[in-house]
PyMOL commands that place a pseudoatom at each C-alpha (Angstrom):
pseudoatom trace, name=CA, resn=MET, resi=1, chain=A, elem=C, hetatm=0, pos=[24.451, 3.435, 21.604]
pseudoatom trace, name=CA, resn=PRO, resi=2, chain=A, elem=C, hetatm=0, pos=[20.910, 4.307, 22.256]
pseudoatom trace, name=CA, resn=GLN, resi=3, chain=A, elem=C, hetatm=0, pos=[21.788, 8.141, 20.358]
pseudoatom trace, name=CA, resn=SER, resi=4, chain=A, elem=C, hetatm=0, pos=[23.051, 6.787, 17.808]
pseudoatom trace, name=CA, resn=THR, resi=5, chain=A, elem=C, hetatm=0, pos=[20.486, 4.310, 16.712]
pseudoatom trace, name=CA, resn=LEU, resi=6, chain=A, elem=C, hetatm=0, pos=[17.826, 6.105, 17.381]
pseudoatom trace, name=CA, resn=ALA, resi=7, chain=A, elem=C, hetatm=0, pos=[19.705, 9.364, 15.895]
pseudoatom trace, name=CA, resn=THR, resi=8, chain=A, elem=C, hetatm=0, pos=[19.550, 7.141, 12.793]
pseudoatom trace, name=CA, resn=TRP, resi=9, chain=A, elem=C, hetatm=0, pos=[16.266, 6.093, 12.797]
pseudoatom trace, name=CA, resn=HIS, resi=10, chain=A, elem=C, hetatm=0, pos=[14.604, 9.651, 13.126]
pseudoatom trace, name=CA, resn=GLU, resi=11, chain=A, elem=C, hetatm=0, pos=[16.974, 10.921, 10.308]
pseudoatom trace, name=CA, resn=LEU, resi=12, chain=A, elem=C, hetatm=0, pos=[16.381, 8.042, 7.621]
pseudoatom trace, name=CA, resn=VAL, resi=13, chain=A, elem=C, hetatm=0, pos=[12.452, 8.954, 8.801]
pseudoatom trace, name=CA, resn=GLN, resi=14, chain=A, elem=C, hetatm=0, pos=[12.663, 12.725, 8.388]
pseudoatom trace, name=CA, resn=THR, resi=15, chain=A, elem=C, hetatm=0, pos=[14.692, 11.965, 4.331]
pseudoatom trace, name=CA, resn=ARG, resi=16, chain=A, elem=C, hetatm=0, pos=[12.118, 9.419, 3.937]
pseudoatom trace, name=CA, resn=ASN, resi=17, chain=A, elem=C, hetatm=0, pos=[15.574, 6.838, 3.311]
pseudoatom trace, name=CA, resn=THR, resi=18, chain=A, elem=C, hetatm=0, pos=[14.558, 3.479, 2.783]
pseudoatom trace, name=CA, resn=LYS, resi=19, chain=A, elem=C, hetatm=0, pos=[17.760, 2.434, 1.488]
pseudoatom trace, name=CA, resn=GLY, resi=20, chain=A, elem=C, hetatm=0, pos=[19.568, 3.456, 5.245]
pseudoatom trace, name=CA, resn=LEU, resi=21, chain=A, elem=C, hetatm=0, pos=[17.430, 0.841, 6.611]
pseudoatom trace, name=CA, resn=ASN, resi=22, chain=A, elem=C, hetatm=0, pos=[19.684, -2.331, 6.062]
pseudoatom trace, name=CA, resn=SER, resi=23, chain=A, elem=C, hetatm=0, pos=[22.682, -0.897, 7.739]
pseudoatom trace, name=CA, resn=LEU, resi=24, chain=A, elem=C, hetatm=0, pos=[20.580, -0.383, 10.406]
pseudoatom trace, name=CA, resn=LEU, resi=25, chain=A, elem=C, hetatm=0, pos=[18.847, -3.770, 11.243]
pseudoatom trace, name=CA, resn=ALA, resi=26, chain=A, elem=C, hetatm=0, pos=[20.269, -7.056, 12.474]
pseudoatom trace, name=CA, resn=ASP, resi=27, chain=A, elem=C, hetatm=0, pos=[20.033, -10.140, 9.812]
pseudoatom trace, name=CA, resn=ASP, resi=28, chain=A, elem=C, hetatm=0, pos=[18.007, -11.896, 13.193]
pseudoatom trace, name=CA, resn=VAL, resi=29, chain=A, elem=C, hetatm=0, pos=[15.454, -9.107, 13.651]
pseudoatom trace, name=CA, resn=VAL, resi=30, chain=A, elem=C, hetatm=0, pos=[11.901, -9.638, 14.764]
pseudoatom trace, name=CA, resn=PHE, resi=31, chain=A, elem=C, hetatm=0, pos=[9.308, -8.016, 13.154]
pseudoatom trace, name=CA, resn=HIS, resi=32, chain=A, elem=C, hetatm=0, pos=[5.590, -7.006, 15.070]
pseudoatom trace, name=CA, resn=SER, resi=33, chain=A, elem=C, hetatm=0, pos=[3.171, -5.637, 12.929]
pseudoatom trace, name=CA, resn=PRO, resi=34, chain=A, elem=C, hetatm=0, pos=[-0.733, -4.612, 14.407]
pseudoatom trace, name=CA, resn=VAL, resi=35, chain=A, elem=C, hetatm=0, pos=[-2.449, -6.714, 11.836]
pseudoatom trace, name=CA, resn=VAL, resi=36, chain=A, elem=C, hetatm=0, pos=[-0.437, -9.696, 11.126]
pseudoatom trace, name=CA, resn=HIS, resi=37, chain=A, elem=C, hetatm=0, pos=[-0.655, -12.321, 13.437]
pseudoatom trace, name=CA, resn=THR, resi=38, chain=A, elem=C, hetatm=0, pos=[2.948, -13.671, 13.568]
pseudoatom trace, name=CA, resn=PRO, resi=39, chain=A, elem=C, hetatm=0, pos=[6.052, -12.001, 14.217]
pseudoatom trace, name=CA, resn=GLN, resi=40, chain=A, elem=C, hetatm=0, pos=[8.007, -11.897, 11.024]
pseudoatom trace, name=CA, resn=ILE, resi=41, chain=A, elem=C, hetatm=0, pos=[11.427, -12.978, 11.207]
pseudoatom trace, name=CA, resn=GLY, resi=42, chain=A, elem=C, hetatm=0, pos=[14.478, -12.152, 9.300]
pseudoatom trace, name=CA, resn=LYS, resi=43, chain=A, elem=C, hetatm=0, pos=[16.025, -8.146, 8.121]
pseudoatom trace, name=CA, resn=ALA, resi=44, chain=A, elem=C, hetatm=0, pos=[14.318, -9.377, 4.376]
pseudoatom trace, name=CA, resn=LEU, resi=45, chain=A, elem=C, hetatm=0, pos=[11.014, -9.315, 5.457]
pseudoatom trace, name=CA, resn=THR, resi=46, chain=A, elem=C, hetatm=0, pos=[11.258, -6.462, 8.231]
pseudoatom trace, name=CA, resn=LEU, resi=47, chain=A, elem=C, hetatm=0, pos=[12.732, -4.485, 5.088]
pseudoatom trace, name=CA, resn=GLN, resi=48, chain=A, elem=C, hetatm=0, pos=[9.866, -5.479, 3.496]
pseudoatom trace, name=CA, resn=TYR, resi=49, chain=A, elem=C, hetatm=0, pos=[7.170, -3.936, 5.950]
pseudoatom trace, name=CA, resn=LEU, resi=50, chain=A, elem=C, hetatm=0, pos=[9.256, -1.041, 7.031]
pseudoatom trace, name=CA, resn=SER, resi=51, chain=A, elem=C, hetatm=0, pos=[10.025, -0.063, 3.204]
pseudoatom trace, name=CA, resn=ALA, resi=52, chain=A, elem=C, hetatm=0, pos=[5.999, 0.040, 2.617]
pseudoatom trace, name=CA, resn=ALA, resi=53, chain=A, elem=C, hetatm=0, pos=[5.339, 1.637, 6.320]
pseudoatom trace, name=CA, resn=PHE, resi=54, chain=A, elem=C, hetatm=0, pos=[7.478, 4.206, 4.584]
pseudoatom trace, name=CA, resn=HIS, resi=55, chain=A, elem=C, hetatm=0, pos=[5.394, 4.639, 1.956]
pseudoatom trace, name=CA, resn=VAL, resi=56, chain=A, elem=C, hetatm=0, pos=[2.006, 4.109, 3.952]
pseudoatom trace, name=CA, resn=PHE, resi=57, chain=A, elem=C, hetatm=0, pos=[3.457, 6.160, 6.869]
pseudoatom trace, name=CA, resn=PHE, resi=58, chain=A, elem=C, hetatm=0, pos=[5.632, 9.240, 6.279]
pseudoatom trace, name=CA, resn=ASN, resi=59, chain=A, elem=C, hetatm=0, pos=[3.299, 12.157, 4.751]
pseudoatom trace, name=CA, resn=GLU, resi=60, chain=A, elem=C, hetatm=0, pos=[3.299, 15.506, 5.477]
pseudoatom trace, name=CA, resn=SER, resi=61, chain=A, elem=C, hetatm=0, pos=[1.600, 15.208, 8.971]
pseudoatom trace, name=CA, resn=PHE, resi=62, chain=A, elem=C, hetatm=0, pos=[3.382, 12.475, 10.276]
pseudoatom trace, name=CA, resn=ARG, resi=63, chain=A, elem=C, hetatm=0, pos=[5.176, 13.594, 13.737]
pseudoatom trace, name=CA, resn=TYR, resi=64, chain=A, elem=C, hetatm=0, pos=[6.398, 11.538, 17.128]
pseudoatom trace, name=CA, resn=VAL, resi=65, chain=A, elem=C, hetatm=0, pos=[5.024, 13.366, 20.089]
pseudoatom trace, name=CA, resn=ARG, resi=66, chain=A, elem=C, hetatm=0, pos=[6.739, 11.561, 22.935]
pseudoatom trace, name=CA, resn=GLU, resi=67, chain=A, elem=C, hetatm=0, pos=[9.928, 9.539, 23.291]
pseudoatom trace, name=CA, resn=LEU, resi=68, chain=A, elem=C, hetatm=0, pos=[11.129, 7.170, 26.061]
pseudoatom trace, name=CA, resn=THR, resi=69, chain=A, elem=C, hetatm=0, pos=[14.419, 5.748, 26.154]
pseudoatom trace, name=CA, resn=GLU, resi=70, chain=A, elem=C, hetatm=0, pos=[16.436, 3.411, 28.233]
pseudoatom trace, name=CA, resn=ALA, resi=71, chain=A, elem=C, hetatm=0, pos=[19.498, 1.740, 27.075]
pseudoatom trace, name=CA, resn=ARG, resi=72, chain=A, elem=C, hetatm=0, pos=[18.960, -0.760, 24.538]
pseudoatom trace, name=CA, resn=GLY, resi=73, chain=A, elem=C, hetatm=0, pos=[15.493, 0.646, 23.161]
pseudoatom trace, name=CA, resn=ALA, resi=74, chain=A, elem=C, hetatm=0, pos=[13.413, 2.794, 22.999]
pseudoatom trace, name=CA, resn=VAL, resi=75, chain=A, elem=C, hetatm=0, pos=[9.330, 3.142, 22.953]
pseudoatom trace, name=CA, resn=LEU, resi=76, chain=A, elem=C, hetatm=0, pos=[8.063, 6.039, 20.094]
pseudoatom trace, name=CA, resn=GLU, resi=77, chain=A, elem=C, hetatm=0, pos=[4.834, 7.100, 19.606]
pseudoatom trace, name=CA, resn=PHE, resi=78, chain=A, elem=C, hetatm=0, pos=[3.641, 8.550, 16.719]
pseudoatom trace, name=CA, resn=GLN, resi=79, chain=A, elem=C, hetatm=0, pos=[0.667, 10.442, 15.236]
pseudoatom trace, name=CA, resn=VAL, resi=80, chain=A, elem=C, hetatm=0, pos=[-0.335, 10.743, 11.894]
pseudoatom trace, name=CA, resn=GLU, resi=81, chain=A, elem=C, hetatm=0, pos=[-2.985, 11.264, 9.553]
pseudoatom trace, name=CA, resn=ILE, resi=82, chain=A, elem=C, hetatm=0, pos=[-3.912, 9.385, 6.839]
pseudoatom trace, name=CA, resn=ASP, resi=83, chain=A, elem=C, hetatm=0, pos=[-7.062, 10.245, 4.439]
pseudoatom trace, name=CA, resn=GLY, resi=84, chain=A, elem=C, hetatm=0, pos=[-9.017, 12.000, 6.743]
pseudoatom trace, name=CA, resn=ILE, resi=85, chain=A, elem=C, hetatm=0, pos=[-8.597, 9.251, 9.460]
pseudoatom trace, name=CA, resn=ALA, resi=86, chain=A, elem=C, hetatm=0, pos=[-6.065, 10.483, 12.382]
pseudoatom trace, name=CA, resn=VAL, resi=87, chain=A, elem=C, hetatm=0, pos=[-3.854, 7.410, 13.459]
pseudoatom trace, name=CA, resn=ASN, resi=88, chain=A, elem=C, hetatm=0, pos=[-1.943, 7.037, 16.816]
pseudoatom trace, name=CA, resn=GLY, resi=89, chain=A, elem=C, hetatm=0, pos=[0.708, 4.819, 17.926]
pseudoatom trace, name=CA, resn=VAL, resi=90, chain=A, elem=C, hetatm=0, pos=[3.606, 3.463, 19.053]
pseudoatom trace, name=CA, resn=ASP, resi=91, chain=A, elem=C, hetatm=0, pos=[6.979, 2.414, 17.465]
pseudoatom trace, name=CA, resn=MET, resi=92, chain=A, elem=C, hetatm=0, pos=[8.645, -0.624, 20.150]
pseudoatom trace, name=CA, resn=ILE, resi=93, chain=A, elem=C, hetatm=0, pos=[12.279, -0.827, 19.184]
pseudoatom trace, name=CA, resn=LYS, resi=94, chain=A, elem=C, hetatm=0, pos=[15.085, -2.906, 20.670]
pseudoatom trace, name=CA, resn=TRP, resi=95, chain=A, elem=C, hetatm=0, pos=[18.622, -2.515, 19.575]
pseudoatom trace, name=CA, resn=ASN, resi=96, chain=A, elem=C, hetatm=0, pos=[21.399, -4.799, 20.287]
pseudoatom trace, name=CA, resn=ASP, resi=97, chain=A, elem=C, hetatm=0, pos=[25.130, -3.615, 22.117]
pseudoatom trace, name=CA, resn=ASP, resi=98, chain=A, elem=C, hetatm=0, pos=[26.010, -2.723, 17.719]
pseudoatom trace, name=CA, resn=GLY, resi=99, chain=A, elem=C, hetatm=0, pos=[22.993, -0.355, 17.696]
pseudoatom trace, name=CA, resn=LYS, resi=100, chain=A, elem=C, hetatm=0, pos=[21.293, -2.735, 15.102]
pseudoatom trace, name=CA, resn=ILE, resi=101, chain=A, elem=C, hetatm=0, pos=[17.378, -3.182, 15.590]
pseudoatom trace, name=CA, resn=VAL, resi=102, chain=A, elem=C, hetatm=0, pos=[16.383, -6.279, 16.722]
pseudoatom trace, name=CA, resn=GLU, resi=103, chain=A, elem=C, hetatm=0, pos=[12.324, -6.052, 17.437]
pseudoatom trace, name=CA, resn=PHE, resi=104, chain=A, elem=C, hetatm=0, pos=[10.225, -3.839, 15.964]
pseudoatom trace, name=CA, resn=LYS, resi=105, chain=A, elem=C, hetatm=0, pos=[6.567, -3.555, 17.064]
pseudoatom trace, name=CA, resn=VAL, resi=106, chain=A, elem=C, hetatm=0, pos=[4.137, -1.161, 16.652]
pseudoatom trace, name=CA, resn=MET, resi=107, chain=A, elem=C, hetatm=0, pos=[0.884, -0.283, 17.892]
pseudoatom trace, name=CA, resn=ILE, resi=108, chain=A, elem=C, hetatm=0, pos=[-2.134, 1.282, 16.327]
pseudoatom trace, name=CA, resn=ARG, resi=109, chain=A, elem=C, hetatm=0, pos=[-5.613, 3.072, 17.842]
pseudoatom trace, name=CA, resn=PRO, resi=110, chain=A, elem=C, hetatm=0, pos=[-8.099, 3.494, 17.122]
pseudoatom trace, name=CA, resn=LEU, resi=111, chain=A, elem=C, hetatm=0, pos=[-9.860, 0.946, 15.026]
pseudoatom trace, name=CA, resn=LYS, resi=112, chain=A, elem=C, hetatm=0, pos=[-10.921, 2.713, 12.242]
pseudoatom trace, name=CA, resn=ALA, resi=113, chain=A, elem=C, hetatm=0, pos=[-7.270, 2.888, 12.257]
pseudoatom trace, name=CA, resn=ILE, resi=114, chain=A, elem=C, hetatm=0, pos=[-5.848, -0.268, 11.959]
pseudoatom trace, name=CA, resn=ASN, resi=115, chain=A, elem=C, hetatm=0, pos=[-8.092, -0.613, 9.116]
pseudoatom trace, name=CA, resn=LEU, resi=116, chain=A, elem=C, hetatm=0, pos=[-7.299, 1.337, 7.575]
pseudoatom trace, name=CA, resn=ILE, resi=117, chain=A, elem=C, hetatm=0, pos=[-3.337, 0.698, 7.900]
pseudoatom trace, name=CA, resn=HIS, resi=118, chain=A, elem=C, hetatm=0, pos=[-4.036, -2.959, 6.940]
pseudoatom trace, name=CA, resn=GLN, resi=119, chain=A, elem=C, hetatm=0, pos=[-5.826, -2.607, 3.520]
pseudoatom trace, name=CA, resn=LYS, resi=120, chain=A, elem=C, hetatm=0, pos=[-3.211, 0.024, 2.783]
pseudoatom trace, name=CA, resn=MET, resi=121, chain=A, elem=C, hetatm=0, pos=[0.471, -2.068, 3.731]
pseudoatom trace, name=CA, resn=ALA, resi=122, chain=A, elem=C, hetatm=0, pos=[-1.393, -4.995, 2.297]
pseudoatom trace, name=CA, resn=ALA, resi=123, chain=A, elem=C, hetatm=0, pos=[-1.885, -2.666, -1.191]
pseudoatom trace, name=CA, resn=MET, resi=124, chain=A, elem=C, hetatm=0, pos=[1.787, -1.959, -0.453]
pseudoatom trace, name=CA, resn=LEU, resi=125, chain=A, elem=C, hetatm=0, pos=[3.217, -5.439, 0.054]
pseudoatom trace, name=CA, resn=GLN, resi=126, chain=A, elem=C, hetatm=0, pos=[1.353, -7.271, -2.569]
pseudoatom trace, name=CA, resn=ALA, resi=127, chain=A, elem=C, hetatm=0, pos=[3.397, -3.720, -4.925]
pseudoatom trace, name=CA, resn=SER, resi=128, chain=A, elem=C, hetatm=0, pos=[5.964, -4.927, -3.727]
pseudoatom trace, name=CA, resn=ARG, resi=129, chain=A, elem=C, hetatm=0, pos=[5.945, -8.932, -5.123]
for i in range(1, 129): cmd.bond("trace and resi %d" % i, "trace and resi %d" % (i + 1))
show_as sticks, trace
zoom trace
C-alpha cells in the first residue's frame, strides 16, 4: 500500500490537484503545521491547510530531494524558493492499512522561511473563509 499512497501523493503534487486530496485523507487525519501550536484534527481542517499549502509551496521550483519510506509512512524532504527565500523542509506522512493518510506533519527551516510561510499560509487560509 505505501507505494500506492505515495504515488498518489506525488501525482497530486505534480499536477497541483487539490481535489484529489479528499479521497487520500482519512476522516480522522491529524495535520501538524510548522506555525500552528495545536494539531489540526479532521479531514475538513487538513484539507484547508493542504489546499492552501498547494498554492503557497508548489511553484515551478518545488522539488522533493530525498525520500525515506517504511511500511505505513514516509519522510519527504523538499526544497522550494518563494519570494527569493530558499525554503527547506520535510513532509512526514503516515497512512493506515487502507492507504488513507492519518497524520501529516510539516517541518520547515530556516527561521526566515518559517516567517514567510506563516504570512503566506495565513493569507491563503483567511481568503478561503
